Legacy VTK file of the C-alpha trace (Angstrom):
# vtk DataFile Version 3.0
C-alpha trace
ASCII
DATASET POLYDATA
POINTS 81 float
94.654 69.775 105.373
97.319 70.493 107.936
95.521 73.402 109.627
92.386 71.604 110.797
93.267 72.271 114.438
94.392 75.886 113.926
92.179 78.976 113.651
92.171 80.069 110.008
90.809 82.964 107.979
89.992 83.064 104.289
89.984 86.609 102.926
88.123 87.242 99.682
84.693 86.665 98.207
85.504 86.308 94.536
85.356 82.927 92.818
88.623 81.697 94.282
87.888 83.059 97.768
84.462 81.405 97.843
85.913 78.096 96.671
88.742 78.145 99.209
86.443 79.171 102.061
84.046 76.326 101.258
86.830 73.725 101.001
88.307 74.912 104.302
84.874 74.872 105.955
84.419 71.271 104.887
87.748 70.337 106.490
87.484 72.345 109.735
84.137 74.128 110.054
84.621 75.418 113.593
88.011 76.937 112.804
87.427 78.908 109.587
86.390 82.560 109.439
85.540 84.106 106.077
86.194 87.800 105.377
84.682 89.508 102.344
83.026 92.696 101.130
79.822 91.318 99.582
77.355 89.616 101.989
75.248 88.264 99.126
78.249 86.368 97.731
79.378 85.141 101.139
75.983 83.510 101.733
76.987 80.908 99.138
79.568 79.487 101.564
78.186 77.266 104.309
79.749 75.804 107.413
82.228 78.500 108.441
82.549 79.568 112.072
81.858 83.188 111.096
81.423 85.375 108.039
82.558 88.954 108.478
82.342 91.993 106.261
85.886 93.211 105.673
86.168 96.605 107.310
89.088 98.251 109.026
87.279 97.880 112.354
86.712 94.142 111.835
90.336 93.657 110.777
91.582 95.502 113.871
89.255 93.531 116.134
90.494 90.169 114.822
94.169 91.045 114.284
96.396 88.311 115.646
93.504 85.865 116.039
94.486 83.484 113.246
97.376 81.101 112.757
96.588 80.473 109.076
95.645 83.186 106.563
94.433 82.307 103.080
94.515 85.500 101.038
92.257 85.358 97.980
91.086 88.963 97.843
93.617 90.120 95.284
94.695 92.904 97.648
97.334 92.342 100.291
96.005 94.873 102.793
94.545 92.676 105.524
97.146 92.131 108.210
95.359 89.531 110.320
98.257 87.500 111.599
LINES 1 82
81 0 1 2 3 4 5 6 7 8 9 10 11 12 13 14 15 16 17 18 19 20 21 22 23 24 25 26 27 28 29 30 31 32 33 34 35 36 37 38 39 40 41 42 43 44 45 46 47 48 49 50 51 52 53 54 55 56 57 58 59 60 61 62 63 64 65 66 67 68 69 70 71 72 73 74 75 76 77 78 79 80
């Protein structure tokens, strides 16, 4: 993948979000952060740099921290770039 040297975030913990987060973590484990709303689902993904519960506070804290955003939440509300 082209973003292996860039900080990336995968937003979403549904089936697609979990799959994409795991694939990204396999490619660049130290660079991928996973945002989701369900901690029990997010535990299925291994190897990410961080797993964060998607709250407004977390989004504000990490705004502008990522060069690549993979949006798989189904809601285009997270403005992380």
